[in-house]
Steps between C-alpha positions, in 0.01 A plus 500: 500500500678192373870533395681198365831423664797636302665161491194350328518765226865426451437126470222568248737703285766232518249241384403717201858548375552147359164516330595827326853382415375184326284696257669649198349806347363440151732596221368771279661579163512876466707492187848654473579724787654840458698630792594865478869569542677808635802427281560652162276380221651232279661651194302450184637240270700647216401424143860551390558125468184443298570790261869584511591840353679493167777730619636578848776742599624601841708800602576760765328836476633812675402867521809629317399374153241288324563127453397352166344162431420327170735712291373824657132422421437523878692725732459548878630768733475507878326818615490439876457250779235600752410359836788257535388297800680178401629295793875551544695187409670496840174510700221243557167662412137383525426656163726521191407861440471666161655756274304689239694537173410773250620440141452668167443250213548597141387270218551538130691826557164681526278375782599609851331364814561525871508162677479442878614159623574346843757265649239316711283243321194613695501799268551547126849368411436502124321709241422486132589785268394461136541122493820500709493348847731673749574317826715601802765243591710688756561847645855593601658574726337280762416689822713456812410609851809721536482642145387861452236585244582379151572770247549294184296193421499259211232242415537171316204435270387237260333616178310248291278507196 
């Protein structure tokens, strides 16, 4: 049985390399490429600039009493904060965490609605109640690694219509 010498095979491969290297693969236009990402999805562009609300008010809402907006046409009261997994401000975290904020919204002195909002923009941070947009701006106090469980929260909101 004939077996070529190993050094001849090696020389044959060396001779083929320059021939392969000189050829460029043909370019094929596949259109725009989409590469999936493991990072958070890009936030959707807000239409607030295109259609600014006629009125905007901000304020702090607590659980001890209702906070009124637009001359008491809208009032909000903090019911509870559930699942506060926000990253403590004195720690470096891989994920910002989230807190679930439960509010009671009253409009026109008659309509009452429960609203659940979040501090993390991956979840609902704003809601609409009878033409009024309610958006979470901040939840206080900020968590700290050495801080025990928070008993009393307050949330800063923006109400627009």
